[in-house]
N, C-alpha and C positions, 0 to 999 in steps of 0.2 A: 222459113223455115231449114234449116243445115240440112247436107248430107247424114251427116252423122246422125239425126235422131229419127230416121227412116230404118237406117242399118242397126243401130240395137233394137228398135221395134222388131226388123226383121228376120234377125242373127242373135236374137235372144239366148235363144238355149245354147249358144256356142260362146255365148261370151265370157271372156277370161280364159277358158280354154275350152276349144282352140283357135280363138281369136280374139283379136284385138281389133276396134275401130276407132282411126281418130281421123275426124273431118273426112278427108277423101279415102282416105289408106284403109284396107281390110288387110291386116295380117292373120295368114294362118300356119299356124308351128304344131309340128308332133315330132313325136320321135322317130317312127316308120312311114314310110314313104307311102304303104298302103293306106293307112288311116289321112294322111295328108293328099292324097289325090280323091281320099271318099268325102272328105272337109270340101275340097274345091267344087268338087261335084255338087253337092248341098248348095254353098255358095252362088253357083251360076244358075241352078235351077231356083232357086230361091229368087235373086236378081229376075230372071226371066219370067217368073210368074207376076212380079209387077214389073216390067214392062223399063226395067232399069240396064243398062249396058256399062260394060267396062272398056276402056279405052285400051287395047294389045302392046302400044307402044310403052304405056307404064307398067305392063305387068310383068311379073317375074315369078317362076316357079321350079319348087325342089331345089332351093338354094342349099348348103350349107351352113350358110351365114349373109346377114345383111345389114346393111347401114342403115339407120335411122334414127334421124334426129339426134344425131352427135352420140349414137352408140350403137356398137356393134352386136347382134341378137343371133345367139348360137345354141347349139343344144345346152352349150356349158352353161348358159344363163343370156344375162345381160353385161355387156362392159362399157362403159366412156372411151370413146375412140381418143386413141393416145395423144392424136394430134391437138386435140381440145383440150386435153389437160395441160398440154406445154404450153399453149396459148395463152391459158388463164395463168399459171406459173408465171407466166414473164412479166 
């Protein structure tokens, strides 16, 4: 069983909005900081209830954008990393 299977089960009410789970990554996205923090609390309590833990050195919170799998994700949506596009065009 991969990490993604139990995460999909445990966080099923939040998948697609406001969360995505992909392999060992949990992406929480919201338009407001208060909603973002509320959803982080839900993730933490859900993981804790099931004796699952996060590695704090791999976590980041309340970012305006994140780079993820060759894309930039922000409040404006998802955009490809321009450096990746140039590499593909060359």
